[in-house]
C-alpha positions, 0 to 999 in steps of 0.5 A: 754370302750364301750358305750351301749344303752338299748331298753325295749320292743325291739322285735317289733314295735317301740322298734325294729325301735329304736333299729335298729336306735341306732345300725346305730348311732354305739351304741351296743344295748341291746334288752330287751323283756318279752317273744317272743324269735323269735321276739327278735332274728329277731331284733338282726338279722336285727341289725347284717345284718346292720353290728351292734352289739347287745345282747338279754337281757330277763327280765320283766320290770314290775318285780323289782327284776327280772329287777335289777338282770338282769341289775346287771348281765349285769354289772358284766359281762362288767365292763368296759362298761356302758349303756349311752342311755336308751329308756324306750319303753315297754308298753302294753294296757288293755283298758276298760271304768273305770266303768268296769275296773278290778283291774288287768287291771289297775295294769298291765298297771301301772306296765308295763308302769310306774313302769318299769321307776323306775325299769329299770331307777334307776339301770342305773343312778349311772354309767351315773353319774359317767361317766357324760353323759347319755340319757334317752328317755321315750316312752310316748303317746298321751294318756298321754297328752290329756287322751283318753276314755277306757284308764284311766289306760294307760292315768295315766301311760303315764301321769305319765311318762311325769311328771316323765320325767320332774322331772328327767331332772332336777335332773341330768342335772348337770351331763350332762344327758338329760331326754326327752319323746317321745309322739307318736299318732297312729303308725301302730304297734300291739299296735293298733290292734283293732282299726278302722284306716280308721275312726281314720285317719279322725281326723288326719290332716296328714290323716295317722298313723305313721310309727315306724321309724318315732318315732325312728328317734325322739328318735335317735335324742334325743340320739345323740350329736345334742340334748345335749341342749334339756332336760325335753321335751315331743315331740309329734309325732302325725301327728297334732292330738292333740297339 
């Protein structure tokens, strides 16, 4: 039996860094992505270059039917294996002041950043319960803790994800399944394109943006046996910007 790790949105940024970290810990990694085949292939190539194993798993986390179908198909093809580590990382931003925010900007962000938690996590819970072991790590955000102007949609989604993390942790703890969140601040990835890094750095005590691998290191720790007694937590990785 192989224990797999599934990382959503693993083609680039934090997701790619997390996939590489988990591969180094010995997990065969399922690389979920939506549309960028080249980026996903590059993540897989990087994993294999380091001697790890991985597979591509293309589906839209915001589409419940497509998500369940993709996961069930994988499970049918791997009857002796199960996904032991789930990292709900896929996310999008559609920033706008609420007074001008269009319904699709709100709905799309909620679907991709919050509803995806249900879509992906639910079909993977039963195997974790059966095997009495699992790690679920949700990538939240500073925006979900502090709230940021122009991000009512993103803040709502990430705040809801943090609350769901705490609730699920209490539901499945007796089955030795831990559920935690990691809340990055500003990380140098495509998600911060368009932001004024020079100006924003002035607000950060450590005076810089994070690197994706610094977030991935916390995720990898939470996936490890060393974190077996940590659950229901939201760990901030924000350079002291907000505590």
